[in-house]
VMD Tcl script that draws the C-alpha trace (Angstrom):
set ca {
  {-9.97 -18.49 -1.29}
  {-6.43 -19.58 -0.47}
  {-5.20 -20.05 3.08}
  {-4.54 -16.46 4.21}
  {-1.42 -17.24 6.24}
  {2.26 -17.30 5.44}
  {3.60 -20.51 7.01}
  {6.77 -20.17 9.04}
  {8.54 -22.78 6.94}
  {8.23 -20.51 3.89}
  {10.50 -17.96 5.53}
  {14.17 -18.46 4.72}
  {17.01 -16.82 6.69}
  {19.00 -16.20 3.51}
  {16.31 -14.21 1.69}
  {17.61 -11.24 -0.23}
  {16.38 -7.99 1.38}
  {14.75 -6.83 -1.85}
  {13.09 -8.54 -4.82}
  {14.79 -8.77 -8.19}
  {13.03 -7.25 -11.19}
  {12.27 -10.76 -12.49}
  {10.59 -11.63 -9.19}
  {8.51 -8.45 -9.26}
  {7.51 -9.33 -12.82}
  {6.55 -12.84 -11.69}
  {4.32 -11.47 -8.94}
  {2.91 -8.85 -11.29}
  {1.93 -11.48 -13.85}
  {0.26 -13.64 -11.21}
  {-1.78 -10.72 -9.89}
  {-2.85 -9.75 -13.41}
  {-3.86 -13.31 -14.21}
  {-6.07 -13.42 -11.11}
  {-7.36 -9.84 -11.17}
  {-11.07 -9.66 -10.53}
  {-13.29 -6.69 -9.77}
  {-11.49 -4.17 -7.54}
  {-8.41 -6.41 -7.36}
  {-5.09 -4.86 -6.46}
  {-2.23 -5.16 -8.92}
  {1.41 -4.90 -7.94}
  {1.37 -1.14 -7.40}
  {-1.70 -1.49 -5.20}
  {-0.20 -4.34 -3.20}
  {2.90 -2.22 -2.61}
  {0.74 0.66 -1.39}
  {-1.17 -1.69 0.92}
  {2.02 -3.14 2.39}
  {3.52 0.32 2.74}
  {0.61 1.35 4.96}
  {0.89 -1.90 6.92}
  {4.62 -1.35 7.50}
  {4.45 2.29 8.60}
  {1.15 2.30 10.45}
  {0.27 2.59 14.13}
  {-0.05 -1.17 14.66}
  {1.27 -3.92 12.43}
  {-1.42 -5.96 10.67}
  {-0.74 -9.68 10.47}
  {-0.60 -11.45 7.07}
  {-3.96 -13.12 7.68}
  {-5.46 -9.62 7.85}
  {-3.98 -8.16 4.66}
  {-3.74 -11.25 2.46}
  {-7.54 -11.32 1.80}
  {-7.09 -7.89 0.17}
  {-4.61 -9.44 -2.27}
  {-5.57 -13.07 -2.89}
  {-9.10 -14.04 -3.88}
  {-8.83 -17.39 -5.68}
  {-7.51 -20.78 -4.71}
  {-4.01 -21.54 -5.96}
  {-3.71 -23.92 -8.90}
  {-1.22 -26.05 -6.99}
  {0.69 -26.10 -3.71}
  {4.02 -25.07 -5.22}
  {2.45 -22.02 -6.86}
  {0.84 -21.04 -3.58}
  {4.06 -21.31 -1.64}
  {5.92 -19.29 -4.26}
  {3.38 -16.45 -4.33}
  {3.16 -16.32 -0.54}
  {6.95 -16.18 -0.40}
  {7.07 -13.30 -2.88}
  {4.40 -11.38 -0.95}
  {6.19 -11.95 2.35}
  {9.47 -10.80 0.82}
  {7.81 -7.75 -0.73}
  {6.52 -6.74 2.69}
  {9.91 -7.34 4.30}
  {11.65 -5.40 1.52}
  {9.60 -2.33 2.43}
  {10.79 -2.60 6.02}
  {14.37 -2.97 4.82}
  {14.07 0.06 2.52}
  {12.65 2.14 5.35}
  {15.48 1.13 7.67}
  {18.08 2.04 5.05}
  {16.40 5.20 3.72}
  {15.92 3.60 0.32}
  {12.12 3.42 0.13}
  {10.62 3.78 -3.34}
  {6.95 3.29 -4.22}
  {5.99 0.93 -7.01}
  {3.85 3.05 -9.29}
  {1.70 2.38 -12.31}
  {1.95 3.77 -15.81}
  {-0.83 5.32 -17.87}
  {-0.88 6.26 -21.52}
  {-0.98 9.92 -22.48}
  {-3.01 11.32 -25.32}
  {0.18 11.66 -27.37}
  {0.94 7.96 -27.04}
  {3.58 8.38 -24.35}
  {3.37 7.16 -20.76}
  {3.34 8.84 -17.37}
  {3.60 7.58 -13.81}
  {0.34 7.15 -11.93}
  {-0.20 6.88 -8.18}
  {-3.80 5.70 -8.48}
  {-3.17 2.00 -7.85}
  {-0.64 2.66 -5.12}
  {-3.05 5.06 -3.37}
  {-5.88 2.53 -3.59}
  {-3.71 -0.04 -1.88}
  {-2.49 2.43 0.71}
  {-6.07 3.35 1.58}
  {-6.92 -0.31 2.15}
  {-3.89 -0.69 4.39}
  {-5.03 2.32 6.40}
  {-8.53 0.80 6.64}
  {-7.07 -2.22 8.46}
  {-6.32 0.11 11.38}
  {-8.80 2.85 10.53}
  {-9.72 3.76 14.12}
  {-6.09 4.32 15.10}
  {-5.38 6.47 12.06}
  {-8.59 8.47 12.39}
  {-8.27 9.11 16.12}
  {-4.74 10.46 15.71}
  {-5.50 12.50 12.60}
  {-8.32 14.14 14.54}
  {-6.01 15.49 17.24}
  {-2.55 15.87 15.69}
  {-2.13 18.09 12.66}
  {1.48 16.92 12.31}
  {0.34 13.58 10.97}
  {-1.99 15.27 8.50}
  {0.88 17.42 7.29}
  {3.19 14.42 6.88}
  {0.52 12.62 4.87}
  {-0.27 15.63 2.69}
  {1.49 14.44 -0.53}
  {-0.26 11.06 -0.25}
  {-3.62 12.67 0.47}
  {-3.23 15.10 -2.41}
  {-2.54 12.28 -4.86}
  {-5.34 10.12 -3.43}
  {-7.87 12.95 -3.72}
  {-6.70 13.68 -7.26}
  {-7.20 10.01 -8.19}
  {-10.61 9.79 -6.50}
  {-9.41 7.31 -3.88}
  {-9.91 9.60 -0.88}
  {-13.04 11.72 -0.69}
  {-13.16 15.20 0.80}
  {-15.88 17.80 1.29}
  {-13.39 20.63 0.94}
  {-13.10 22.41 -2.37}
  {-9.65 21.56 -3.66}
  {-8.19 22.66 -6.96}
  {-7.00 19.73 -9.08}
  {-3.26 19.25 -9.11}
  {-1.41 20.56 -12.13}
  {0.91 18.16 -13.94}
  {3.91 19.71 -12.19}
  {2.21 19.56 -8.78}
  {1.31 15.92 -9.37}
  {4.92 15.09 -10.24}
  {6.11 16.98 -7.16}
  {3.81 14.91 -4.93}
  {5.12 11.72 -6.54}
  {8.68 12.84 -5.80}
  {7.71 13.51 -2.17}
  {6.26 10.03 -1.57}
  {9.47 8.39 -0.30}
  {10.12 11.11 2.27}
  {6.45 11.16 3.30}
  {6.41 7.41 3.90}
  {9.64 7.53 5.87}
  {8.38 10.47 7.93}
  {5.08 8.77 8.78}
  {6.92 5.59 9.76}
  {9.13 7.65 12.08}
  {6.07 9.46 13.48}
  {4.32 6.25 14.57}
  {7.58 4.84 15.90}
  {8.12 7.90 18.07}
  {4.42 8.41 18.97}
  {2.78 4.97 19.14}
  {-0.94 4.58 19.88}
  {-1.99 5.36 23.42}
  {-3.79 2.88 25.65}
  {-7.08 4.70 25.02}
  {-6.56 4.65 21.25}
  {-5.83 0.92 21.32}
  {-8.94 0.32 23.42}
  {-11.11 2.11 20.85}
  {-9.62 0.46 17.76}
  {-12.10 -2.40 17.79}
  {-15.07 -0.06 17.37}
  {-16.86 -0.45 14.02}
  {-15.80 1.90 11.25}
  {-17.87 3.06 8.33}
  {-15.89 2.32 5.19}
  {-16.16 4.00 1.83}
  {-17.15 2.15 -1.33}
  {-14.40 -0.10 -2.75}
  {-11.82 1.60 -4.93}
  {-12.38 1.30 -8.63}
  {-10.31 -1.05 -10.75}
  {-7.42 0.10 -12.86}
  {-4.70 -1.57 -14.90}
  {-1.41 0.27 -15.00}
  {1.95 -1.41 -15.35}
  {4.35 -1.45 -12.42}
  {7.44 0.68 -12.42}
  {10.11 0.57 -9.71}
}
mol new
graphics top color blue
foreach p $ca { graphics top sphere $p radius 0.5 }
foreach p [lrange $ca 0 end-1] q [lrange $ca 1 end] { graphics top cylinder $p $q radius 0.2 }
display resetview
């Protein structure tokens, strides 16, 4: 297990606010090369960091890095580079939210006809793990404020469709058009949820209860789509 911290000396003041395609490819290839059971690929990491960035309370890198990195780095330079890319990916989400430019990194799956289609499965798996880092805060607010549930509805619909979120309610599977519509709504949903928590942060009582143990679902299943941005 690598050191799950991002040292301060890795951070550079002249970082570009977003990653170049070549840098996303570099991170994607590293994650694929080190993908074990239930490992997150780039789309999943982006979903995880999206939840971390928009949630009720920011999770520190040493909390979310164990969800991403599972093996020791081959050398120090590689470790510093990957930690830098992950830090920049997280910061790029914040920048995109501030500038109304947020876009999810999604996977691709092959169709029966040999073509490809966008898939939210990996992104939703990562998002669910990001929510789990502050599960009590999310759950307590969802239980009393239907506005948050409504804002999350496109994400929940996709996550239920992909088997990431479980529900006892009987819900008709999304049609292909409905699925695509939910994908198109993801940027606005993420921005709206970020605004919600900014305007309505956790109360003192909610923060006091956040340390209570939470029953977690079984780990998400593995998948292997290719990232698309």
